[in-house]
C-alpha positions in Angstrom: 3.7 -13.4 -17.5 0.6 -12.5 -15.5 0.1 -12.6 -11.8 3.3 -10.8 -10.8 3.0 -10.1 -7.0 2.4 -6.5 -6.0 3.3 -4.9 -2.7 2.5 -1.5 -1.1 5.3 1.1 -1.5 5.1 2.1 2.2 2.2 4.5 2.7 2.5 6.2 -0.7 -0.6 4.4 -2.0 1.5 3.0 -4.9 1.5 -0.7 -5.6 4.8 -1.9 -7.1 5.9 -5.3 -8.4 7.9 -7.1 -5.7 10.7 -7.6 -8.2 11.6 -4.3 -9.8 13.9 -3.4 -12.6 17.2 -1.7 -11.9 18.2 0.2 -15.0 21.9 0.8 -14.2 23.4 -1.8 -16.6 21.4 -0.8 -19.7 23.1 2.6 -19.7 26.5 2.3 -18.0 29.3 -0.3 -18.0 29.2 -2.2 -14.8 30.4 -5.1 -12.6 33.5 -6.0 -14.5 34.4 -8.3 -11.5 31.6 -10.7 -12.3 30.5 -9.9 -15.8 32.4 -11.3 -18.7 31.2 -8.3 -20.7 30.4 -5.3 -18.6 29.4 -3.0 -21.4 26.1 -1.2 -21.4 23.4 -2.0 -24.1 22.9 -0.3 -27.4 19.6 1.6 -27.5 17.9 -1.0 -29.7 18.7 -3.8 -27.3 17.7 -1.6 -24.3 14.4 -0.8 -25.9 13.5 -4.5 -26.4 14.5 -5.2 -22.9 12.5 -2.4 -21.4 9.3 -3.3 -23.3 9.9 -7.0 -22.3 10.1 -6.0 -18.7 6.8 -4.2 -18.7 5.2 -7.0 -20.7 6.2 -9.5 -18.0 4.3 -7.4 -15.4 7.2 -5.6 -13.7 6.0 -2.1 -13.0 8.8 -0.5 -10.9 11.7 1.0 -12.9 14.6 2.5 -11.0 17.1 4.7 -12.8 19.4 7.7 -12.1 21.5 10.4 -13.8 24.5 8.4 -12.6 23.5 5.5 -14.8 24.9 6.9 -17.9 22.4 6.7 -20.8 19.7 5.0 -18.7 17.3 7.9 -18.4 17.6 8.8 -22.0 16.9 5.2 -23.0 13.9 4.9 -20.8 12.4 8.1 -22.1 12.9 7.2 -25.7 11.7 3.6 -25.3 8.8 3.9 -22.9 7.3 7.4 -23.4 4.2 5.8 -24.9 3.7 3.5 -22.0 4.2 6.0 -19.1 1.0 5.1 -17.3 2.1 1.4 -17.0 5.0 1.8 -14.6 6.1 3.6 -11.5 9.2 5.6 -12.3 12.0 6.3 -9.8 15.1 8.3 -10.4 17.6 10.2 -8.3 19.5 13.5 -7.6 22.9 14.3 -6.2 25.1 12.3 -8.5 25.5 12.2 -12.3 27.8 10.4 -14.6 30.4 12.2 -16.7 32.0 9.7 -19.2 35.2 11.7 -19.2 35.6 12.1 -15.4 33.3 9.7 -13.6 30.8 10.6 -10.9 30.0 14.2 -10.2 28.3 15.0 -7.0 26.1 18.0 -6.3 23.5 17.9 -3.4 22.8 21.7 -3.4 19.3 23.0 -3.9 20.3 24.5 -7.3 21.9 21.2 -8.3 18.7 19.3 -7.3 16.5 21.7 -9.3 18.7 21.4 -12.4 18.9 17.6 -12.0 15.1 17.2 -11.9 14.6 19.4 -14.9 17.1 17.3 -16.9 15.5 14.1 -15.8 12.0 15.2 -16.7 13.3 16.1 -20.2 15.3 12.9 -20.7 12.5 10.7 -19.3 9.9 12.5 -21.4 7.5 12.8 -18.5 5.7 15.7 -16.7 6.1 14.1 -13.3 8.4 11.6 -11.7 6.8 9.2 -9.2 9.8 9.0 -6.9 13.0 11.0 -6.7 15.6 9.8 -4.3 18.8 11.4 -2.9 21.5 9.3 -4.5 24.1 7.8 -2.1 23.1 10.2 0.7 25.7 10.7 3.4 24.8 11.5 7.0 26.0 15.1 6.4 23.7 15.6 3.4 20.7 14.1 5.3 21.3 16.3 8.4 21.9 19.5 6.5 18.4 19.1 4.9 19.1 21.3 1.8 18.6 18.4 -0.6 15.4 17.2 1.0 14.1 20.8 1.0 14.7 21.1 -2.7 12.9 17.8 -3.3 9.9 19.1 -1.3 9.9 22.2 -3.4 9.7 20.1 -6.5 6.9 18.0 -5.0 4.9 21.2 -4.2 5.4 22.3 -7.9 3.9 19.0 -9.1 7.1 17.7 -10.7 7.7 14.9 -8.1 5.1 12.8 -6.3 7.2 11.2 -3.5 10.7 11.6 -2.1 13.3 9.1 -0.8 16.9 8.4 -0.4 19.5 5.7 -1.2 22.5 4.8 0.8 24.0 2.4 3.3 22.2 0.9 6.2 23.4 3.5 8.7 22.3 6.4 6.4 18.9 4.9 5.7 18.4 4.4 9.4 19.3 8.1 10.0 16.9 9.2 7.3 14.1 7.5 9.0 15.1 9.0 12.3 15.0 12.5 10.8 11.8 11.9 9.0 10.4 13.3 5.7 11.2 10.4 3.5 8.6 8.3 1.8 11.0 5.6 0.9 14.5 4.3 1.7 16.7 2.3 -0.6 19.7 0.3 0.8 21.7 -2.9 0.3 20.3 -6.1 1.9 21.4 -9.6 0.8 22.8 -12.9 2.2 26.2 -11.3 2.3 25.0 -8.2 4.1 22.4 -8.8 6.8 23.0 -5.5 8.7 19.5 -4.2 7.8 18.0 -6.9 10.0 19.4 -5.4 13.2 17.2 -2.3 13.3 16.5 -0.8 9.9 13.8 -3.1 8.6 11.8 -2.8 11.8 12.1 1.0 11.9 11.0 1.3 8.3 7.9 -0.8 9.2 7.2 1.4 12.2 7.5 4.6 10.1 5.5 3.3 7.2 8.3 3.9 4.7 8.6 2.1 1.5 11.6 -0.3 1.4 13.5 -0.6 -1.9 16.3 -3.1 -1.8 19.5 -2.6 -3.9 22.1 -5.3 -4.5 19.8 -8.2 -3.5 22.3 -10.5 -5.3 25.3 -8.6 -3.9 26.3 -7.3 -7.3 26.0 -10.7 -9.0 28.0 -12.5 -6.4 25.0 -14.5 -5.3 24.6 -16.2 -8.7 26.6 -18.4 -11.0 28.9 -15.5 -11.6 30.5 -16.0 -8.2 32.9 -18.4 -9.8 34.6 -15.4 -11.4 35.5 -13.8 -8.1 39.2 -13.5 -7.6 39.5 -14.4 -3.9 39.3 -18.1 -3.3 37.8 -17.5 0.2 35.0 -15.4 -1.4 34.2 -18.2 -3.9 34.2 -20.7 -1.1 31.8 -18.6 1.0 29.3 -18.3 -1.8 29.7 -21.9 -2.7 28.6 -22.8 0.8 25.3 -21.0 0.2 24.8 -23.0 -3.0 24.4 -26.1 -0.8 21.1 -24.6 0.4 19.5 -24.6 -3.0 17.3 -27.6 -3.9 19.6 -28.9 -6.6 22.8 -27.7 -5.1 23.7 -25.7 -8.2 25.0 -22.2 -8.7 22.2 -21.4 -11.2 19.7 -21.7 -8.4 21.4 -19.4 -6.0 20.1 -16.2 -7.4 16.5 -17.3 -6.9 17.2 -18.5 -3.4 18.8 -15.1 -2.5 15.8 -13.2 -3.9 13.3 -15.4 -1.9 15.3 -14.8 1.2 15.1 -11.0 1.1 11.5 -11.0 -0.1 10.7 -13.0 3.0 11.1 -9.7 5.0 7.6 -8.4 5.3 8.8 -4.7 5.3 10.2 -5.0 1.8 8.3 -3.3 -0.9 10.4 -4.2 -4.0 13.7 -5.7 -4.8 15.8 -4.0 -7.5 17.4 -6.7 -9.6 19.5 -5.1 -12.4 20.3 -7.0 -15.5 20.8 -6.7 -19.3 18.9 -9.9 -20.0 15.2 -10.6 -20.2 15.6 -14.2 -19.4 17.2 -13.2 -16.1 14.0 -11.1 -15.3 11.9 -14.1 -16.0 14.0 -16.3 -13.8 13.8 -13.7 -11.0 10.0 -13.5 -11.2 9.6 -17.3 -11.2 11.9 -17.6 -8.2 10.1 -14.9 -6.2 6.8 -16.6 -6.9 7.9 -19.7 -5.1 8.5 -18.1 -1.7 10.6 -19.6 1.1 9.3 -21.4 4.2 10.1 -19.7 7.5 12.1 -22.6 8.9 14.2 -22.8 5.7 14.7 -19.1 5.8 16.0 -19.2 9.3 18.5 -22.0 8.6 19.8 -20.0 5.6 20.0 -16.8 7.7 22.0 -18.6 10.4 24.5 -19.9 7.9 24.8 -16.6 6.1 25.4 -14.8 9.4 28.3 -17.0 10.1 30.2 -16.3 6.8 33.4 -14.3 7.2 32.7 -10.7 6.1 36.4 -10.2 5.7 36.5 -12.2 2.4 34.7 -9.4 0.6 
């Protein structure tokens, strides 16, 4: 697919595809609540998917040490195509198959994490390194950001950012020093619209959206949700699609968040190349302002308690 729309990643000078690729599910089991099979991919399948993603024109790849085998898979599969994509990873959290997530936001931990990522990703420099799930305490202490700046000065990292909730991303922008912020924003979570998006625009920060489909809930997978009230809430959004079908909901949800001018790229994680194609096709259609406002008003009235 040619003609994938590109957007500026804040003031970094980088141009990224408006639909990025989230590499969590290729390397770690995920979303058992909506996926019939939550298991991660074998390397051979991940390799085909990753090459297919780049061939479609998607040039932003987001991974993390907490994503299991994801960094290793990307390094093995795409080392020969390193110049074709913008590579983002994270520090502060890694995945231990035996014990789950392990957190270390210390300067020494950051240094060790970056060295491991460089090795696994088979690259000399990482375009963007983000603090993973940054708490307010981590942000205000500043030790993690300081270690990232040290890595930038050493030429190992080009830009620095953070990931977290809306409150944490807002605080990061208030403190300054971050080229990008990554946070959740979707039709089931509109909190970013209150202040965060506008602040990011004012500060010139790149905006990377996680969970644009609310972890698969804004797709046909919503029918697997256990709570009847949650299923009914998402079903009410299906009525806003052209054909009134669950299959169209994911595309509508993507078009909605991409309608925010401050957004640089939307991270849509998947194990399937056909889903990437569908996301790109949906994004290319756009959403008229009036239709977007009607959808926003309906989404804002949904009962948050059902989640």
